[in-house]
C-alpha positions in Angstrom: 219.1 52.8 114.3 219.4 49.6 112.3 216.7 46.9 112.1 216.2 43.8 110.0 212.6 44.4 109.2 212.0 41.1 111.2 208.7 42.5 112.7 210.0 42.1 116.2 209.1 45.7 116.7 206.2 47.8 115.4 207.7 50.6 113.3 204.9 52.9 114.2 206.3 53.0 117.8 209.7 54.2 116.4 208.4 56.8 114.0 208.4 59.4 116.8 212.1 58.8 117.4 212.9 59.0 113.7 211.7 62.6 113.6 214.6 63.6 115.9 217.7 63.3 113.6 217.8 59.5 114.0 218.5 57.6 110.7 216.7 54.3 110.3 218.7 51.8 108.3 217.2 48.4 107.4 219.0 45.2 106.6 217.6 42.0 105.1 215.7 39.8 107.5 217.5 36.8 109.0 221.0 38.1 108.0 223.0 38.7 111.2 226.1 39.3 109.2 224.8 42.8 108.4 224.5 43.5 112.1 228.1 43.0 113.1 228.4 46.4 114.8 225.4 45.7 117.0 226.6 42.1 117.7 230.0 43.4 118.7 228.5 46.1 121.0 226.2 43.5 122.6 229.2 41.1 123.2 231.2 43.9 124.8 228.3 44.8 127.1 227.8 41.1 128.0 231.6 40.7 128.8 231.5 43.9 130.9 228.5 42.6 132.8 230.2 39.2 133.4 233.3 40.9 134.7 231.3 43.1 137.0 229.5 40.1 138.4 232.7 38.3 139.0 234.5 41.2 140.6 231.6 42.4 142.7 230.0 39.2 143.8 226.6 40.6 143.1 223.6 38.3 143.0 222.6 37.1 139.5 219.1 38.5 140.0 220.7 42.0 139.7 221.6 41.5 136.1 219.3 44.3 135.0 221.1 46.9 137.1 224.5 45.5 136.2 223.9 45.7 132.4 222.6 49.3 132.8 225.7 50.2 134.7 227.9 48.6 131.9 226.0 50.6 129.3 226.3 53.8 131.3 230.1 53.2 131.5 230.4 52.3 127.8 228.5 55.5 126.7 231.1 57.6 128.6 234.2 56.1 127.1 235.5 58.4 124.3 236.1 57.2 120.8 239.8 56.8 120.0 239.8 58.9 116.8 237.6 61.8 117.9 237.7 61.9 121.7 233.9 62.3 121.7 231.8 60.0 123.9 228.7 58.2 122.7 226.7 60.3 125.1 227.9 63.6 123.6 228.1 62.4 120.0 224.8 64.0 118.8 225.3 67.1 120.9 228.8 67.7 119.5 227.7 67.1 115.9 225.0 69.7 116.2 227.4 72.3 117.6 229.9 72.1 114.7 
């Protein structure tokens, strides 16, 4: 997990997650150039959500369900280099 120490989140709430093989990386506050991976993933999800709205004709008040569906789909697309999905990445790493 990467955060910018911007105090948007209380780190004490995340300490439990960090105990489970999650690496916490910090970046300087107010420096979005260090968060390019997260920004790209957010942009991909937003584009998927917009495409789903256009193709399905869903009402805009359903954006929560649509973004969750986009994330669900994105987590099941395998990486080009490894063929491992995001959903199985941690599981596969522990088995090797």
